[in-house]
C-alpha positions in Angstrom: 88.6 174.6 87.2 85.1 175.6 86.2 82.9 177.7 88.5 79.2 178.4 88.2 76.2 179.5 90.1 73.9 176.9 91.6 70.4 177.7 90.4 68.9 180.3 92.7 71.7 180.1 95.2 73.4 183.3 94.3 77.0 182.1 94.9 79.6 180.4 92.8 81.6 177.3 93.6 84.6 175.7 92.1 83.5 172.4 90.6 85.2 169.1 91.3 83.3 166.0 90.1 83.8 162.4 90.9 82.8 159.4 88.8 82.5 156.1 90.5 82.9 153.1 88.1 85.4 153.6 85.3 84.0 151.2 82.7 82.3 151.7 79.4 79.9 154.3 80.9 82.1 156.0 83.6 85.3 156.6 81.6 83.6 158.5 78.7 81.9 160.6 81.3 85.2 161.4 83.0 86.7 162.4 79.7 83.7 164.6 78.7 83.7 166.6 82.0 87.5 166.9 81.9 87.4 168.3 78.3 84.8 170.8 79.5 87.3 172.2 82.0 86.2 170.3 85.1 88.6 168.7 87.5 87.5 165.0 87.6 88.3 162.3 90.1 87.6 158.7 88.9 87.0 156.2 91.6 87.0 152.4 91.2 87.8 149.3 93.2 89.6 147.8 90.2 93.3 148.8 90.8 94.2 148.1 87.1 91.8 150.7 85.9 93.1 153.2 88.4 96.7 152.6 87.5 95.9 152.8 83.7 94.2 156.2 84.0 97.0 157.6 86.2 99.5 156.4 83.6 97.5 158.0 80.8 96.5 154.6 79.2 93.2 153.5 77.9 91.8 150.0 78.5 88.8 150.5 76.2 89.4 150.0 72.5 87.4 153.0 71.1 88.9 155.4 73.6 92.4 156.5 72.5 95.1 156.6 75.2 96.3 160.0 73.9 93.0 161.5 75.0 93.4 160.3 78.5 97.1 161.1 78.6 96.6 164.8 77.6 93.9 165.4 80.2 95.9 163.6 82.9 98.9 165.6 82.0 96.9 168.8 82.3 95.7 167.8 85.8 92.1 167.4 84.8 91.9 163.7 85.4 93.0 161.6 88.4 91.9 158.1 89.5 91.9 156.5 92.9 90.6 153.6 94.9 90.3 155.7 98.0 86.6 156.4 98.5 87.2 158.7 101.4 88.2 161.3 98.8 84.5 161.8 98.1 84.8 164.6 100.7 86.7 166.6 98.1 83.8 166.5 95.6 81.0 168.8 94.7 79.2 166.1 92.7 79.4 162.3 92.7 78.1 160.4 89.6 77.6 156.6 90.2 78.2 154.4 87.1 78.5 150.9 88.6 77.1 147.6 87.1 73.5 146.5 87.8 73.5 142.8 86.7 71.1 140.0 87.4 71.4 137.4 90.1 71.3 133.7 89.1 67.5 133.8 89.4 67.3 136.6 86.8 66.3 139.1 89.5 67.9 142.6 90.0 71.3 142.6 91.7 71.8 146.0 93.2 74.8 145.0 95.3 77.2 147.3 93.4 74.9 150.3 93.8 74.3 149.6 97.5 77.9 148.9 98.3 78.9 152.1 96.6 76.3 154.0 98.7 77.7 152.5 101.9 81.3 153.4 100.8 80.6 157.1 100.0 77.9 158.0 102.6 80.3 158.7 105.5 82.3 161.1 103.3 79.5 163.1 101.8 79.7 166.9 102.6 76.8 169.3 102.9 75.6 170.5 99.5 77.0 167.7 97.5 75.1 166.4 94.5 74.8 162.6 94.1 73.5 161.2 90.8 72.9 157.5 90.0 73.4 156.7 86.3 73.3 152.9 86.5 70.3 151.3 84.7 67.7 150.1 87.3 64.1 149.7 88.1 61.9 152.7 89.2 62.3 153.4 92.9 65.9 152.4 93.2 67.3 155.9 93.8 64.6 157.0 96.2 63.8 153.8 98.1 67.1 151.9 98.0 70.0 154.3 97.6 68.6 157.3 99.5 68.2 155.6 102.9 71.8 154.3 102.8 73.2 157.8 102.0 71.1 159.5 104.6 72.0 157.0 107.3 75.7 157.0 106.6 76.0 160.7 106.1 73.5 161.7 108.9 72.1 164.2 106.4 68.8 164.5 104.5 68.4 164.3 100.8 66.8 167.4 99.3 67.8 169.4 102.4 71.5 168.8 103.2 72.6 167.0 100.0 71.0 166.6 96.6 70.0 163.3 95.0 69.1 162.6 91.4 68.9 159.9 88.7 70.2 160.4 85.1 70.4 157.3 82.9 73.5 156.7 80.9 73.0 156.5 77.1 76.4 155.0 76.0 76.5 153.0 72.8 80.1 151.8 72.5 81.5 151.9 69.0 78.7 154.1 67.7 80.2 157.5 66.4 76.8 159.1 67.0 77.1 158.2 70.8 78.9 161.2 72.1 78.4 162.0 75.8 78.3 165.8 75.2 75.7 165.6 72.4 73.3 162.9 73.4 70.4 164.6 75.3 70.5 163.8 79.0 67.4 162.9 81.0 67.6 164.1 84.7 65.1 163.4 87.5 65.6 164.6 91.0 64.3 163.5 94.4 63.0 167.0 94.8 62.8 169.9 92.3 65.9 171.5 93.9 67.7 168.2 93.6 66.9 168.2 89.9 68.0 171.7 89.3 71.3 171.1 91.1 71.9 168.0 89.0 71.1 170.0 85.9 73.7 172.6 86.9 76.3 169.8 87.1 75.6 168.2 83.7 75.1 171.6 82.0 78.9 172.1 82.2 79.5 169.1 79.9 76.3 168.2 78.1 74.5 170.3 75.4 70.9 169.2 75.9 69.2 168.4 79.2 65.8 166.8 79.6 64.5 167.4 83.1 61.6 165.2 84.3 59.4 165.3 87.4 61.1 162.5 89.4 63.8 160.0 89.7 61.2 157.3 89.0 60.3 158.8 85.7 64.0 159.0 84.7 64.5 155.4 85.7 61.5 154.2 83.8 62.5 156.1 80.7 65.8 154.2 80.5 64.0 150.9 80.8 61.5 151.9 78.1 64.4 152.7 75.7 65.9 149.3 76.0 62.7 147.3 76.3 61.6 148.9 73.1 64.6 147.6 71.3 64.4 144.2 72.9 60.8 143.7 72.0 61.3 144.8 68.4 64.4 142.6 68.0 62.4 139.7 69.3 59.7 140.4 66.7 62.1 140.2 63.8 63.8 137.1 65.3 60.4 135.4 65.5 59.6 136.6 62.0 62.8 135.3 60.7 62.0 131.8 62.0 58.6 131.9 60.4 59.8 133.3 57.0 62.6 130.7 56.9 59.9 128.0 56.8 58.3 129.8 53.9 61.7 130.1 52.1 61.6 133.9 52.3 64.7 135.9 53.2 63.9 138.1 56.2 66.8 140.5 55.4 65.3 141.2 52.0 61.9 141.7 53.6 63.3 144.2 56.1 65.1 146.1 53.3 61.9 146.4 51.3 59.8 147.5 54.4 62.5 150.1 55.2 61.7 152.1 52.1 58.5 153.3 53.7 59.3 156.9 54.9 57.1 156.8 57.9 55.6 154.4 60.4 58.4 151.8 60.2 61.8 151.5 61.9 64.1 148.6 60.9 65.3 146.1 63.4 67.4 143.1 62.5 67.5 139.5 63.6 70.6 138.0 65.1 72.1 135.1 67.2 70.7 136.6 70.5 71.0 139.7 72.5 74.3 141.0 74.1 75.7 143.9 76.0 74.9 145.1 79.5 71.5 146.7 78.8 69.1 145.0 76.4 69.4 141.4 77.7 69.1 142.6 81.3 66.8 145.6 81.6 63.5 143.9 80.7 64.1 141.6 83.7 64.4 144.7 86.0 61.1 146.0 84.7 59.4 142.6 84.9 60.6 142.1 88.5 59.4 145.5 89.6 56.0 145.0 87.9 55.6 141.7 89.9 56.3 143.7 93.1 53.4 145.9 92.1 51.1 142.9 91.4 51.3 143.1 87.6 52.7 140.8 84.9 54.6 141.9 81.9 53.6 139.2 79.5 54.6 141.0 76.3 58.1 141.8 77.6 58.7 138.4 79.1 57.7 136.7 75.8 60.2 138.9 73.9 62.9 137.8 76.4 62.1 134.2 75.8 62.3 134.6 72.1 65.6 136.4 72.2 67.1 134.0 74.8 66.2 131.0 72.5 68.2 132.3 69.5 71.6 130.9 70.5 70.1 127.4 70.6 68.5 128.0 67.2 72.0 128.9 65.8 73.5 125.8 67.2 70.7 123.7 65.6 71.4 125.4 62.3 75.1 124.5 62.7 74.1 120.8 63.1 71.9 121.1 60.0 74.7 122.6 58.0 77.0 119.7 58.8 74.4 116.9 58.7 70.8 116.0 59.3 71.1 114.1 62.6 71.3 115.8 66.0 74.7 114.2 66.7 76.3 115.7 63.7 78.3 118.2 65.8 80.2 115.5 67.7 83.9 115.7 67.0 83.4 118.6 64.6 85.8 121.6 64.7 83.8 124.8 64.9 85.1 128.3 64.8 83.0 131.2 66.2 83.8 134.5 64.4 83.3 137.3 66.9 83.1 137.1 70.7 82.0 140.8 71.2 78.3 141.4 71.6 78.4 144.0 68.7 80.6 144.9 65.8 83.9 146.7 66.4 83.9 146.8 70.2 86.0 144.8 72.7 83.0 144.2 75.1 81.7 140.6 75.4 79.3 141.2 78.3 76.2 138.9 77.9 77.4 138.1 74.3 75.4 135.4 72.6 78.7 134.0 71.3 79.4 132.7 74.8 76.1 130.8 75.0 76.7 129.4 71.5 80.2 128.2 72.4 78.9 126.6 75.6 76.1 124.8 73.7 78.5 123.6 70.9 80.8 122.1 73.5 77.9 120.3 75.1 76.9 118.9 71.7 80.4 117.4 71.4 82.1 119.9 69.1 85.6 121.2 69.5 85.1 125.0 69.7 87.5 127.9 69.1 86.9 131.6 68.4 88.4 134.5 66.5 88.0 138.1 67.5 90.5 140.8 66.5 89.5 142.9 69.6 89.3 140.2 72.4 92.4 138.1 72.6 91.2 136.0 75.6 87.8 135.0 77.1 87.5 136.8 80.4 86.0 135.3 83.5 82.2 135.4 83.6 79.7 134.1 86.0 77.7 132.1 83.5 80.4 130.7 81.2 83.3 129.8 83.6 84.5 126.8 81.4 85.4 129.2 78.6 87.5 131.6 80.6 91.1 131.8 79.4 90.4 130.5 75.9 92.5 132.5 73.4 91.5 133.8 70.0 93.0 131.8 67.1 95.2 133.5 64.6 93.8 134.6 61.2 95.9 132.4 58.9 94.7 130.1 56.2 96.5 127.1 57.8 94.5 127.7 61.0 91.1 128.8 59.7 90.9 126.1 57.0 91.3 123.4 59.7 87.7 124.0 60.9 84.6 122.1 59.5 82.4 125.1 60.1 82.5 128.8 60.9 79.7 130.7 62.6 79.5 134.5 62.1 78.3 135.9 65.4 79.8 139.4 65.2 80.2 141.5 62.1 83.6 143.0 62.8 84.8 145.3 60.0 88.3 144.0 60.4 87.4 140.4 59.3 88.2 139.4 55.7 84.9 137.7 54.8 86.2 136.6 51.3 89.0 134.8 52.9 86.6 133.1 55.4 84.5 131.9 52.4 87.6 130.6 50.6 89.1 128.9 53.6 86.2 127.1 55.4 84.0 124.4 54.1 80.7 125.6 55.7 79.7 129.1 57.0 76.7 129.8 59.2 75.9 133.5 58.9 73.8 135.1 61.7 74.3 138.7 60.6 73.8 138.6 56.8 77.4 139.6 56.5 78.3 137.5 53.4 75.3 138.8 51.4 76.2 142.4 52.3 79.8 141.8 51.2 78.5 140.4 47.9 79.7 136.9 48.6 77.3 134.1 47.6 78.1 130.4 47.6 76.5 127.1 48.4 78.6 126.7 51.5 76.9 129.7 53.2 73.8 129.0 55.5 71.9 131.9 57.0 70.8 131.5 60.6 
């Protein structure tokens, strides 16, 4: 294992780190620490994830099984569902979901349940870091009391508490845990320095800030920034469509300016765990402080309206009346929220499919990375639906195809040849050099 000196402590310890939550954020973190020579224990309530890791198998498409198998074989990685093993650890990194409840308010149940599960097993001197995206004050005001009560220790004195937001971007080769700068904020200055000592083992660049709240707010700013700018181009697209101007050409032209402009692109709606959810966390916290976030909430409304716009464009592509989708066979291309990943959390494809069904269409989907629609809280009727096969006899049976996700493995020329109408929400056909009367941009 790796040993190092705690800042100012004058003694070395052998490091064993635990990561709670072995999903798209937690598993890459496990691998990065293990590659850095640290012994890592992954903890999760999902037995299938635990069994997969202990068998050296990956359940995330862009993470190769060989990587896990080699580290597992070397004894660097182990997974368990036994949270009492937290007593073995020098640091605990919490990477559990922070979704919204049905009223679009923060749901901290996973974070708080994790706190209750680990608190009785915390040992003196342990470092606890929350990585889950959340509103400012969560680490200090929500998680800390649970940990202190359950452990009978005080944060900043007996154990060390910090917040360090995840910056995972699945499928993006630039998103490498060890190379993306890591913001770290502690409950106390010592908490921050201890958390820095942990991350320094595996991450090249650390960005310490003055508090957990600053670190929490920085993560929300990153994603609200993207959400607001995507809403801007989505609204601009609707306006320019009425003027018969191609928004994609406009963005390309504006992008030639070497300063003062950053390109964002329109789409069928927001997906993934962060951008559709994080603005609601900030808006909720602002209301608790007596403030409104009108700009952010307006952006959310615009982005949330895009799936309905896409469905209306489908109706227009097939006929002028609002009932034109009744009885039509519609194929959604791409269930994932972004290209070349197997993650469909909050994907606009699900909302589009739901709306199409309600408008009377027969709906199927094709996604080379997602063979079956998983169970979701908001789209239960779609659960269990299987991806169709990519064969001419199958694809040509549909009246319309909607491109929701621009997977690189899809043969767009075949799609154009096989289907009578194509609604393109990602400008894929134009980028592939395919132009025909049957293509409608949405």
